C-alpha positions as CSV (number, residue, x, y, z in Angstrom):
1,X,27.8,-2.7,7.0
2,X,25.3,-5.4,7.9
3,X,22.9,-4.9,10.7
4,X,22.1,-8.4,11.9
5,X,18.7,-9.0,13.6
6,X,18.7,-9.4,17.3
7,X,17.1,-12.2,19.2
8,X,15.3,-10.1,21.8
9,X,12.7,-7.4,21.0
10,X,13.9,-3.8,21.4
11,X,10.8,-1.7,21.4
12,X,12.8,1.5,21.1
13,X,15.1,0.3,18.4
14,X,12.9,1.3,15.6
15,X,12.3,4.7,17.1
16,X,15.8,5.8,18.1
17,X,18.3,4.3,15.5
18,X,21.5,6.3,15.3
19,X,22.8,4.4,12.3
20,X,20.9,3.3,9.2
21,X,19.4,-0.2,9.1
22,X,21.3,-1.7,6.1
23,X,20.1,-5.0,4.7
24,X,22.3,-7.5,2.9
25,X,20.5,-10.2,0.8
26,X,23.3,-12.8,1.0
27,X,23.5,-12.6,4.7
28,X,19.7,-12.7,5.0
29,X,19.4,-15.9,2.9
30,X,22.1,-17.6,4.9
31,X,20.2,-16.7,8.1
32,X,16.9,-18.0,6.7
33,X,18.5,-21.3,5.8
34,X,20.4,-21.7,9.1
35,X,17.8,-20.6,11.7
36,X,14.7,-22.2,13.1
37,X,12.0,-19.6,13.5
38,X,9.0,-19.4,15.8
39,X,6.9,-18.0,12.9
40,X,7.3,-17.7,9.1
41,X,5.0,-15.2,7.4
42,X,4.5,-15.8,3.7
43,X,3.3,-12.7,1.9
44,X,4.8,-9.2,2.0
45,X,1.7,-7.1,1.6
46,X,0.3,-4.8,4.3
47,X,-1.2,-7.7,6.3
48,X,1.9,-9.9,6.3
49,X,4.0,-6.8,7.1
50,X,2.1,-6.0,10.3
51,X,2.0,-9.7,11.3
52,X,5.8,-10.0,11.2
53,X,6.1,-6.7,13.0
54,X,3.7,-7.8,15.7
55,X,5.6,-11.1,16.1
56,X,9.0,-9.4,16.4
57,X,7.7,-6.9,18.9
58,X,6.5,-9.8,21.1
59,X,10.0,-11.3,21.1
60,X,9.2,-14.2,18.6
61,X,11.9,-15.3,16.2
62,X,10.1,-14.1,13.1
63,X,10.7,-14.2,9.4
64,X,8.8,-12.9,6.3
65,X,9.2,-13.9,2.7
66,X,7.6,-12.3,-0.4
67,X,7.7,-14.0,-3.8
68,X,8.0,-10.7,-5.7
69,X,8.6,-7.4,-3.9
70,X,7.1,-5.9,-0.7
71,X,3.7,-4.5,-1.6
72,X,4.0,-5.5,-5.2
73,X,0.5,-7.0,-5.2
74,X,-2.6,-5.3,-3.9
75,X,-0.8,-3.2,-1.3
76,X,0.9,-0.9,-3.8
77,X,-2.3,-0.6,-6.0
78,X,-4.9,0.4,-3.4
79,X,-6.8,3.7,-3.2
80,X,-4.1,4.8,-0.8
81,X,-6.8,5.8,1.7
82,X,-6.4,5.2,5.4
83,X,-10.0,5.6,6.2
84,X,-13.0,4.4,8.2
85,X,-15.0,3.6,5.2
86,X,-18.0,5.8,5.0
87,X,-19.7,3.4,2.6
88,X,-19.7,0.7,5.3
89,X,-22.1,2.8,7.4
90,X,-24.4,2.8,4.4
91,X,-24.1,-1.0,4.5
92,X,-24.9,-1.1,8.2
93,X,-21.4,-2.2,9.3
94,X,-20.9,0.5,11.9
95,X,-18.6,-1.7,14.1
96,X,-16.1,-2.0,11.2
97,X,-16.2,1.8,10.8
98,X,-15.7,2.4,14.5
99,X,-12.8,0.1,14.7
100,X,-11.3,1.4,11.4
101,X,-11.4,5.0,12.7
102,X,-9.6,3.9,15.8
103,X,-6.9,2.2,13.7
104,X,-6.6,5.3,11.5
105,X,-5.8,7.3,14.6
106,X,-3.1,4.9,15.6
107,X,-1.6,5.0,12.1
108,X,-1.5,8.8,12.3
109,X,0.2,8.6,15.7
110,X,2.7,5.8,14.8
111,X,3.5,7.0,11.3
112,X,2.9,10.7,11.2
113,X,5.3,11.1,8.3
114,X,3.4,8.7,6.1
115,X,-0.3,9.1,7.0
116,X,-1.8,12.5,6.4
117,X,-5.2,14.1,6.9
118,X,-7.2,14.4,3.7
119,X,-10.4,16.4,3.1
120,X,-13.2,14.7,1.1
121,X,-15.7,16.8,-0.8
122,X,-19.2,15.6,-1.9
123,X,-20.7,18.2,-4.2
124,X,-24.4,18.7,-3.9
125,X,-25.9,19.0,-7.4
126,X,-29.4,19.7,-8.6
127,X,-29.1,16.8,-11.0
128,X,-26.6,14.3,-12.3
129,X,-24.7,14.1,-8.9
130,X,-24.3,11.5,-6.3
131,X,-27.1,13.1,-4.4
132,X,-29.3,16.2,-4.7
133,X,-30.2,18.7,-1.9
134,X,-33.0,16.4,-0.6
135,X,-30.7,13.3,-0.3
136,X,-27.9,15.5,1.1
137,X,-29.8,16.0,4.3
138,X,-29.9,12.2,4.9
139,X,-26.3,11.8,3.9
140,X,-25.3,14.4,6.4
141,X,-26.8,12.1,9.0
142,X,-24.3,9.4,7.9
143,X,-21.5,12.0,8.3
144,X,-22.6,12.7,11.9
145,X,-22.5,9.0,12.6
146,X,-19.0,8.8,11.1
147,X,-17.8,11.7,13.2
148,X,-19.4,10.4,16.4
149,X,-18.0,6.8,16.1
150,X,-14.5,8.0,15.7
151,X,-14.1,10.5,12.9
152,X,-13.6,13.3,15.5
153,X,-10.1,11.9,16.3
154,X,-8.7,13.5,13.2
155,X,-9.3,16.9,14.6
156,X,-12.1,18.1,12.4
157,X,-15.8,17.4,12.0
158,X,-17.6,17.4,8.7
159,X,-18.7,20.7,7.3
160,X,-21.5,21.9,5.0
161,X,-20.1,24.1,2.3
162,X,-21.6,27.0,0.2
163,X,-21.2,27.1,-3.5
164,X,-18.3,29.5,-3.3
165,X,-16.6,27.4,-0.7
166,X,-16.9,24.3,-2.9
167,X,-15.5,26.2,-5.9
168,X,-12.6,27.4,-3.7
169,X,-11.6,23.7,-3.2
170,X,-12.5,22.6,-6.7
171,X,-12.7,25.5,-9.1
172,X,-13.2,23.4,-12.2
173,X,-16.4,21.8,-11.0
174,X,-19.3,22.4,-13.3
175,X,-21.2,25.1,-11.5
176,X,-24.5,25.2,-13.3
177,X,-26.1,22.5,-11.1
178,X,-24.0,23.1,-8.0
179,X,-26.0,23.7,-4.8
180,X,-23.2,23.4,-2.2
181,X,-21.3,20.5,-0.7
182,X,-20.4,18.4,2.2
183,X,-16.8,17.9,3.4
184,X,-15.5,15.3,5.8
185,X,-12.0,14.3,6.8
186,X,-10.0,11.0,6.4
187,X,-6.4,10.2,5.7
188,X,-4.1,8.8,3.0
189,X,-0.7,7.3,2.6
190,X,1.7,6.1,0.0
191,X,0.7,2.4,0.4
192,X,4.0,0.9,-0.9
193,X,6.2,3.1,1.3
194,X,4.0,2.3,4.3
195,X,4.4,-1.4,3.8
196,X,8.1,-1.1,3.3
197,X,8.4,1.0,6.5
198,X,6.5,-1.6,8.5
199,X,8.7,-4.5,7.3
200,X,11.8,-2.5,7.9
201,X,10.6,-1.7,11.4
202,X,10.1,-5.4,12.0
203,X,13.7,-6.0,10.8
204,X,14.9,-3.3,13.3
205,X,13.2,-5.3,16.0
206,X,14.9,-8.6,15.0
207,X,12.8,-10.1,12.2
208,X,14.4,-11.5,9.1
209,X,12.8,-10.2,5.9
210,X,13.4,-11.1,2.2
211,X,11.7,-10.2,-1.0
212,X,12.1,-12.2,-4.3
213,X,11.7,-15.4,-2.2
214,X,9.0,-17.7,-3.4
215,X,7.5,-20.5,-1.3
216,X,7.6,-23.4,-3.7
217,X,6.2,-25.9,-1.2
218,X,5.6,-26.4,2.5
219,X,7.6,-28.5,4.9
220,X,5.6,-31.0,6.9
221,X,6.3,-32.8,10.2
222,X,3.8,-35.4,11.4
223,X,1.1,-33.8,9.3
224,X,1.8,-30.3,10.6
225,X,3.3,-27.4,8.6
226,X,6.9,-26.8,9.7
227,X,8.2,-24.3,7.3
228,X,8.7,-23.8,3.6
229,X,11.0,-24.7,0.7
230,X,12.0,-21.4,-0.9
231,X,13.7,-20.2,-4.1
232,X,15.5,-16.9,-4.1
233,X,17.9,-15.5,-6.7
234,X,18.3,-19.0,-8.2
235,X,19.0,-20.6,-4.8
236,X,16.7,-23.2,-3.2
237,X,16.7,-23.7,0.6
238,X,14.4,-24.7,3.4
239,X,13.2,-22.3,6.1
240,X,12.2,-24.2,9.3
241,X,9.5,-22.7,11.5
242,X,7.3,-23.8,14.3
243,X,4.3,-21.9,12.8
244,X,3.5,-20.6,9.4
245,X,1.2,-17.7,8.4
246,X,-0.4,-17.5,5.0
247,X,-0.9,-13.8,4.2
248,X,-0.7,-14.0,0.4
249,X,-3.9,-12.0,-0.4
250,X,-5.5,-13.1,-3.6
251,X,-3.1,-16.0,-3.8
252,X,-4.3,-17.4,-0.5
253,X,-6.1,-20.4,-1.9
254,X,-3.0,-21.6,-3.8
255,X,-0.9,-21.8,-0.6
256,X,-3.7,-23.2,1.5
257,X,-4.1,-26.0,-1.1
258,X,-0.4,-26.9,-0.5
259,X,-1.1,-27.3,3.2
260,X,-4.4,-29.2,2.8
261,X,-5.4,-31.3,-0.3
262,X,-9.0,-30.9,0.8
263,X,-9.0,-27.1,0.8
264,X,-11.9,-25.4,-0.9
265,X,-11.3,-21.9,-2.5
266,X,-12.7,-19.0,-0.5
267,X,-11.1,-15.8,-1.9
268,X,-13.1,-13.8,-4.4
269,X,-11.0,-11.1,-6.1
270,X,-12.5,-7.6,-6.6
271,X,-10.7,-5.3,-9.0
272,X,-9.9,-1.7,-8.5
273,X,-8.4,0.7,-11.0
274,X,-6.8,4.1,-10.9
275,X,-5.5,6.5,-13.5
276,X,-3.4,9.6,-13.0
277,X,-3.7,13.0,-14.8
278,X,-1.8,16.3,-14.4
279,X,-3.1,18.5,-11.6
280,X,-3.5,21.5,-13.9
281,X,-6.1,19.6,-15.9
282,X,-8.4,19.4,-12.9
283,X,-7.0,21.8,-10.2
284,X,-8.6,20.3,-7.1
285,X,-7.2,20.8,-3.6
286,X,-8.8,17.8,-1.9
287,X,-10.6,14.6,-2.8
288,X,-13.7,15.1,-4.8
289,X,-16.2,12.3,-5.1
290,X,-18.1,12.2,-8.4
291,X,-20.6,9.8,-10.0
292,X,-19.8,7.6,-12.9
293,X,-22.6,8.0,-15.6
294,X,-24.7,4.9,-16.0
295,X,-23.2,3.1,-13.0
296,X,-24.4,2.8,-9.4
297,X,-21.0,3.8,-8.0
298,X,-18.7,6.6,-7.3
299,X,-15.2,7.7,-8.3
300,X,-12.7,9.6,-6.3
301,X,-10.5,12.3,-7.7
302,X,-7.6,13.0,-5.3
303,X,-4.8,15.6,-5.6
304,X,-1.4,14.1,-5.1
305,X,1.3,16.7,-5.5
306,X,1.2,17.9,-9.2
307,X,-1.1,15.0,-10.2
308,X,-4.7,13.9,-9.6
309,X,-5.5,10.3,-9.1
310,X,-8.9,9.1,-10.4
311,X,-10.1,5.7,-9.2
312,X,-12.8,3.3,-8.3
313,X,-12.9,-0.2,-6.8
314,X,-14.8,-3.4,-6.5
315,X,-15.5,-4.8,-9.9
316,X,-15.8,-8.6,-9.9
317,X,-12.6,-10.1,-11.6
318,X,-12.0,-13.5,-13.2
319,X,-8.7,-13.0,-15.0
320,X,-5.0,-13.7,-14.2
321,X,-4.0,-12.6,-10.7
322,X,-0.5,-12.0,-11.8
323,X,-1.2,-9.6,-14.6
324,X,-3.7,-7.0,-13.5
325,X,-3.9,-3.6,-15.2
326,X,-6.4,-0.8,-15.9
327,X,-8.0,-1.5,-19.2
328,X,-9.1,0.9,-22.0
329,X,-12.8,0.4,-21.0
330,X,-12.0,1.2,-17.3
331,X,-10.0,4.3,-18.2
332,X,-12.8,5.5,-20.5
333,X,-15.5,5.4,-17.8
334,X,-13.2,7.1,-15.3
335,X,-12.5,9.9,-17.8
336,X,-16.2,10.1,-18.6
337,X,-17.0,10.5,-14.9
338,X,-14.4,13.3,-14.5
339,X,-15.5,15.1,-17.7
340,X,-19.1,15.0,-16.5
341,X,-18.2,16.6,-13.2
342,X,-15.4,19.0,-14.2
343,X,-15.0,21.6,-16.9
344,X,-12.5,21.0,-19.6
345,X,-11.9,17.8,-21.5
346,X,-9.7,15.0,-20.2
347,X,-8.6,12.6,-23.0
348,X,-6.5,9.3,-22.9
349,X,-3.5,11.5,-23.9
350,X,-3.7,13.2,-20.5
351,X,-3.3,9.9,-18.6
352,X,0.3,9.8,-17.3
353,X,0.0,6.6,-15.2
354,X,-2.3,3.8,-14.2
355,X,-2.7,0.9,-11.8
356,X,-5.0,-2.1,-11.4
357,X,-5.1,-4.2,-8.3
358,X,-7.2,-7.0,-6.6
359,X,-8.8,-6.9,-3.2
360,X,-9.0,-10.4,-1.6
361,X,-12.6,-10.5,-0.5
362,X,-13.8,-13.6,1.3
363,X,-17.0,-15.4,0.1
364,X,-18.8,-16.5,-3.0
365,X,-22.3,-16.0,-4.4
366,X,-23.6,-13.9,-7.2
367,X,-23.9,-10.5,-5.5
368,X,-21.8,-7.6,-6.5
369,X,-18.4,-7.3,-4.8
370,X,-19.3,-3.7,-4.0
371,X,-21.8,-5.1,-1.5
372,X,-19.6,-7.7,0.2
373,X,-18.4,-7.0,3.7
374,X,-14.7,-6.1,4.4
375,X,-14.3,-8.0,7.6
376,X,-11.1,-10.1,7.9
377,X,-11.1,-13.9,8.4
378,X,-8.4,-15.7,10.4
379,X,-8.4,-19.5,10.5
380,X,-6.1,-22.3,11.7
381,X,-6.1,-25.1,9.1
382,X,-6.0,-28.9,9.7
383,X,-2.2,-28.9,9.3
384,X,-1.7,-25.9,11.7
385,X,-1.2,-23.1,9.2
386,X,-2.7,-19.8,10.2
387,X,-4.4,-18.1,7.2
388,X,-5.6,-14.5,7.1
389,X,-7.8,-13.1,4.4
390,X,-10.1,-10.1,3.7
391,X,-9.8,-7.0,5.8
392,X,-8.5,-3.6,4.6
393,X,-5.4,-1.5,4.8
394,X,-6.6,0.7,7.7
395,X,-7.1,-2.3,10.0
396,X,-3.9,-4.1,9.1
397,X,-2.2,-3.4,12.4
398,X,-5.1,-5.1,14.3
399,X,-5.2,-7.9,11.8
400,X,-1.5,-8.6,12.4
401,X,-2.2,-8.6,16.1
402,X,-5.0,-11.2,15.8
403,X,-2.9,-13.3,13.5
404,X,-0.1,-13.5,16.0
405,X,-2.6,-14.3,18.7
406,X,-3.5,-17.4,16.7
407,X,0.2,-18.1,16.2
408,X,0.8,-17.9,20.0
409,X,-2.0,-20.5,20.4
410,X,-0.3,-22.8,17.9
411,X,3.0,-22.4,19.7
412,X,1.5,-22.8,23.1
413,X,2.9,-19.5,24.3
414,X,1.6,-16.3,25.8
415,X,2.3,-12.7,25.1
416,X,0.4,-9.5,24.3
417,X,0.7,-7.4,21.2
418,X,3.0,-4.3,21.5
419,X,2.1,-2.5,18.2
420,X,-0.7,-0.3,19.4
421,X,1.7,2.5,20.4
422,X,4.8,1.3,18.5
423,X,6.2,4.0,16.2
424,X,7.3,2.9,12.7
425,X,10.8,3.8,11.5
426,X,11.0,7.6,11.1
427,X,7.8,8.3,13.1
428,X,9.2,9.0,16.6
429,X,10.0,12.6,17.0
430,X,8.7,13.6,13.6
431,X,7.8,17.3,13.4
432,X,5.5,17.9,10.4
433,X,5.6,21.6,10.6
434,X,9.4,21.8,10.8
435,X,9.7,19.4,7.8
436,X,7.3,21.5,5.7
437,X,9.1,24.7,6.6
438,X,12.5,23.2,5.6
439,X,11.4,23.1,1.9
440,X,13.1,21.7,-1.1
441,X,14.9,18.3,-0.9
442,X,14.8,18.3,2.9
443,X,11.0,18.5,3.0
444,X,10.7,15.9,0.3
445,X,12.9,13.4,2.1
446,X,11.2,14.2,5.5
447,X,7.8,13.4,4.1
448,X,9.0,10.0,2.8
449,X,11.4,8.9,5.5
450,X,10.5,10.9,8.6
451,X,13.4,11.2,11.0
452,X,15.3,8.6,9.0
453,X,15.7,11.2,6.2
454,X,19.0,12.2,7.8
455,X,20.5,8.9,6.5
456,X,19.6,9.8,3.0
457,X,20.8,13.3,3.6
458,X,24.2,11.9,4.7
459,X,24.6,10.3,1.3
460,X,24.0,13.7,-0.4
461,X,26.4,15.4,2.0
462,X,29.1,12.9,1.0
463,X,28.3,13.2,-2.7
464,X,26.3,16.3,-3.6
465,X,25.5,14.9,-7.1
466,X,23.1,12.5,-5.4
467,X,20.8,15.4,-4.8
468,X,19.9,15.5,-8.5
469,X,16.5,14.2,-9.5
470,X,16.5,10.7,-10.9
471,X,13.2,11.2,-12.9
472,X,12.5,14.3,-14.8
473,X,9.6,16.3,-13.3
474,X,9.6,14.4,-10.0
475,X,11.4,15.2,-6.7
476,X,13.0,11.7,-6.2
477,X,16.7,12.0,-5.9
478,X,19.6,9.8,-7.0
479,X,20.4,9.3,-3.3
480,X,17.1,7.6,-2.8
481,X,18.1,5.0,-5.3
482,X,21.3,4.3,-3.5
483,X,19.5,4.1,-0.2
484,X,16.9,1.7,-1.8
485,X,19.7,-0.6,-2.8
486,X,21.6,-0.5,0.5
487,X,18.7,-0.3,3.1
488,X,15.5,-1.3,1.4
489,X,16.3,-4.5,-0.5
490,X,15.6,-3.1,-3.9
491,X,16.8,-5.6,-6.5
492,X,15.5,-4.2,-9.8
493,X,14.6,-1.1,-11.8
494,X,11.0,-2.0,-11.2
495,X,11.4,-2.2,-7.5
496,X,12.8,1.4,-7.5
497,X,10.6,3.1,-10.0
498,X,7.3,1.3,-9.1
499,X,7.5,1.1,-5.3
500,X,10.6,2.7,-3.6
501,X,9.5,5.7,-5.6
502,X,6.1,6.0,-7.4
503,X,7.6,7.3,-10.6
504,X,5.8,4.7,-12.7
505,X,2.5,5.8,-11.4
506,X,3.0,9.5,-11.5
507,X,5.2,9.9,-14.5
508,X,5.2,6.7,-16.5
509,X,7.0,7.9,-19.6
510,X,9.6,9.9,-17.7
511,X,10.3,6.8,-15.6
512,X,11.1,4.9,-18.8
513,X,13.7,7.6,-19.7
514,X,15.2,7.2,-16.2
515,X,15.4,3.4,-16.3
516,X,19.0,3.2,-17.5
517,X,20.2,5.6,-14.9
518,X,18.5,3.7,-12.1
519,X,19.9,0.4,-13.5
520,X,23.4,1.9,-13.5
521,X,23.1,2.9,-9.8
522,X,21.8,-0.5,-8.9
523,X,24.5,-2.2,-10.8
524,X,27.2,-0.3,-8.9
525,X,25.5,-0.8,-5.5
526,X,24.6,-4.5,-5.9
527,X,27.7,-5.5,-7.9
528,X,25.5,-6.6,-10.9
529,X,27.0,-7.6,-14.2
530,X,26.4,-5.5,-17.2
531,X,24.0,-8.2,-18.5
532,X,22.0,-8.2,-15.3
533,X,21.6,-4.5,-15.4
534,X,20.5,-4.6,-19.1
535,X,18.0,-7.3,-18.3
536,X,16.6,-5.3,-15.4
537,X,16.1,-2.3,-17.6
538,X,14.6,-4.3,-20.4
539,X,12.2,-6.0,-18.1
540,X,11.0,-2.7,-16.8
541,X,10.6,-1.2,-20.3
542,X,8.6,-4.3,-21.4
543,X,6.4,-4.1,-18.3
544,X,5.5,-0.5,-19.0
545,X,4.9,-1.2,-22.6
546,X,2.5,-3.9,-21.7
547,X,0.7,-1.7,-19.2
548,X,0.3,1.0,-21.9
549,X,-0.9,-1.4,-24.5
550,X,-3.6,-2.7,-22.2
551,X,-4.6,0.8,-21.2
552,X,-4.5,2.6,-24.6
553,X,-4.9,-0.1,-27.2
554,X,-7.3,-2.5,-25.4
555,X,-4.8,-5.4,-25.5
556,X,-5.6,-8.4,-23.3
557,X,-4.4,-7.9,-19.8
């Protein structure tokens, strides 16, 4: 079954689907080559995803292409926080925080199955902490500001905790210098799943979306951008469009240079890294913010199921933008920070996964990327291409709206954004309490797919063997691999294990063991040859080996 995109927006289509939205690559490629679009979005991260959704919701004929996989760049390697950005108040950027908190509220309303409330704990230590009791009083003033400008919408205000209350949340914190704590509330999401859900929602509203489709060049008509020449699966074809959006993140300058020979680089990448350790090594029930010894920065330690994610962001970066990993040095300072804050001893052998990603900051200079502002920049170039850079995950919906406002100007058309109250696929009618009470596979699927979980459940009902886990120690089922191939444009073992599931991040070695089984399912679903399956498995194994060598052996990234 192929669900072909419609020409008119159907605002309720994403919310009330009675059949699964199945996507066929061959049909999509034919459509991209045959149609003329109002807008072509290049770049399948969070910003491009919301841009194409905004365009489709306004009734524009919209398309999105991504050279690798949806969210394969920065948008699957973020801190996974949907937050206002407490640090930005410290920088004096209160307006960004106010707006981010409003957008966080909209995310929680439109995607309640994906965006969840998360408590953040700042321990107050007599020494060797982020702040002592004296500084904590001033910091609490920042928390009041945070709550008042929009933090209250999450349903809880910040709290001052006693030592026993802190230890109830984080029992392995070193208690000798502990004087209490401050807790406030933000939100988190599986960033890759969020991006995928946004682009699929756009497809449900009529957009044409395709991953594995690289823009090799831009089409020009009378010195104006008029589409792109694309390669996908060995095929080359032209996509004609009246407007083009560059939403390629840290690759923005490369595409802008294809539109304008006189373009001057403007993106400055900032690197963020995260490592994952088993929960029983740390045993925290929230996000705990800890200092990194010898560095003027913080690290966050966040429980994620049976794992804890340790991470930090914003180191200046000069290396390859296509090969970014957590290095041995970066892992060591994260482990050092955790070992300073918590009892026990974390070692490199405890690290079960890692990621490294680049944030596309805008601007130059010599200052630290940590101090650079997170505001987005949207411009219309000399040849008419709309370029969006900067910003943050939390404000992606609004960025998409502003991008399409510019597109409407280029097209000479009018129309307001409709995404403020537009539920994402699986969000309308979602009942978090009922899902949690269901337990087992049903709860797992509900928390990933929302009300769309019934379509994955139908696969299991037809073939009960698909309820079996695909990766040892993780709840992902074989049915989710089948669904990824049929409905989520998964093309490879890496697509499934790195982004459709997060097995590579949360159980790297177990995911390697599962690679052949994933390849076999993809081969059957996508009619791949034996050689194609073997290549997909081998490429995944090689990628994981390279990641581990950078992390554990200090090999060049």
